[in-house]
N, C-alpha and C positions, 0 to 999 in steps of 0.2 A: 616381365611375363604378361604377358595378355589377360582380360580381365572383366566377363561382361559388365554391357555398357547395366547404366542406371535406367531404372523403372521405366519415368516420365520419359523416357528416349523410346519405349517401344509402347504398345498396347498391351497388354499380360495374356488376350484372348489371344493376340497376333505368336506371340510369344509364344506364349502353348503349344499351338497346332505347328510351328517351325519346329522345335524340342521335339515334339512326336514325329514329324518328317523324318529326324535325328534314328529318332530311333526306331524305325523302321526301316530304315538301314545300317540300322548296328543288328535287329537282330535276323539277318539276313548273310550276315559275315556266319561263317563253315564256323568259325574257329570259338570253344569252348564260353571263353575267355571273355569274348566282343559278348556276346550272346546271353552270356550269365549275365554280366554288367547290368548291361537292358534291361531286360529282365528285372532284375534288382534298379536300377532308377526308374523304370514306371511304374511300379510297386512302390512306390514310395512320391514321383509325381500325380500319376493318371488310373489311380487302381482299375478303374472302372473300364480302363479302353483293356481288357481282359479278351476282344476280339482279336487281336494286333499277334497272342501267340497261335494261330491256328497254323503259318508254317511249318513255326519252330519246335510246339508240343514236345513233338513227339522224340527227336534232339534233344531236347533236353532230360527229359524220362530217360534217354540211351546215356548220357552224361552227367545223371545228377550226384556221380561221386565222384566228379571232376573239379565243381561249383564248388569256389573259392568258401570258405568257414563264415565270413560276412554276410558272404552274399544269399548265402541255402535257407536261414530261416524267410524270410521272404519272399526266397524264391521258394519254398512250400509250400505256403502262403497262399504266394498269386499261383499255386498247382489246384491246390485247390479250390479255392473261388473258381476256376478257370472251370474245372468237373464238377462244384457245383451249377454253373450255368449250362453249361454247353452239355453235360457224359450225367451226371447221377437223372434220373429221369420214372418217370413209373414205362414209362415203354421204351424201351430203350435199342435201336438200331443193332446190328451186330458189328459195325465199323464202331460205335458211341463203345458198346462192352468191350472191345478189342484192343480201342484207345483208354479203358479204363485201368482194363487186367494190366497193360502193359506197362502204369503206373505202379501198382498193387503190386505187381510182382519187382521190380527195386525198392521199390520199401522192403518188404519182405524181404530181399534181396542183403541193400547193406548194413538194414542195421543187427543183424547176425553178426555179425562182425566186426562194425565199429567201434570203439573203444574215443572216439570223442564223443562226449556228455552234449555237448551242443547241435550233434551230426544227429544221437541219437534222439532228443528233442525232438528235433525237427520231424526227421521222417514217421518219428506215435504222434506225433500229433498228424500229420498233415495223413497218413494210416486209419487212425481215428472217426477222420471224418469222412471218408471215401470208401471201409469195409462194410464188410457185415460183422455180426456177432461173435461169428465161427470166427472172421481172421482178427478178431484180437487179442490171439491162444497166443498170435508169434511175438507178436508188443511184452508178455511177460516178464522174460528173463535179462534183457533189454530195457525196461524201464527200476528194473532190481538190479544193477547195477549202477543207473544213477542217484540211486540213496547209499549209493557211497561215497560217494563224490562228496565236489565243496558244498557247503550249505544253499549256493544261487542250485545251484541243482542239483540237491536234495529234495525241493520245496518243488522247482519246474514237476518234480518225478512222484513227488505226491500227488501235485493237480491236474495230475496227465494221469498216474492212474485211478484218484476220485473221478475221475470220466471216464474212464474204461469199462469204470464199474457200471456204467448206469446205458453200459452196451451186455457185456457179460459178467454177473454178479457173482460169478461162480472161479472167474482166474482171483489170485493170486490168496487164496482161502488156506493153503498148506503152505503160506508165504508169512505163517504169524510174526515169526523171528527177525524179519528185515520194518516189524512197525512195534516193532518193541521200545515203547518211551521211553532215552536216555534224557539221564543228567544234559549232554550238554547240547541236546536238543535244545531249540528255541522254541518260542511261544508258541508261533506260526504251525513247527512243525507235528509239535504235539498236540495241538487243535486236529489238523487236518491227518493225524494216526489212528487217532480216538474216532474222525470220522467213520475212516477205510476200513475198523475195525467194525466197530456198526452196521455197515454192510455186508461181511466177508462172515459175522460168525454164524456161527450154528453149532447144532448137535455134536462133530468130532473133533469143534475145533474151543466150544466154547470152554471147556475149566479151563484151558492154558487163558485164553484173553479174561475169562475171572482174577487166577493170580494175577496175572500183569495189572489188571485196574485197583486191586485189595492194595498190592504190594505203593503204589498212590495213592490211595484216599486215606490208608494209614499213614 
């Protein structure tokens, strides 16, 4: 097999430029497997070159569900950063609003039916960063599904829920049972659940929360 030459034979700056030239060529490919892999590698090697996504932004949005699972978190993070730099502005043009809404609509569509924990987390994190408080409601059921998964996904779900509540504190106030502290919970999950209960506590659910905490205190 061919191998990458030793670093001492090529200037690192020149090598990086050649790699970026390769990315540009790959991003021009019309197959989602190719440009999906290119965006993933770009995220790993040169995260500051978000401008390279201009020609393929809409193409990635339209085919987001086709991306490889291993690439999806990095691709969604790249899209988040792209939106923050080029689309999310105090005064947005009609084109910028349209391009942002394309991604929002795609995330809302995909997150409602996927059962893939990694995909739910990736879409939820993306929509959290680019959506407004009202749009957080679409995340409620998918994020609660994460809590019934394995411990890593449960912790990831709790982290995202805690962040979402900063934008919309009224979400999850009727879903207290999902934050019941279990014997099988890790110390981290118990801590996160208590932090979430502190945010969603109100006059309608405080008695339930009180009984839940008294059980563990007692």
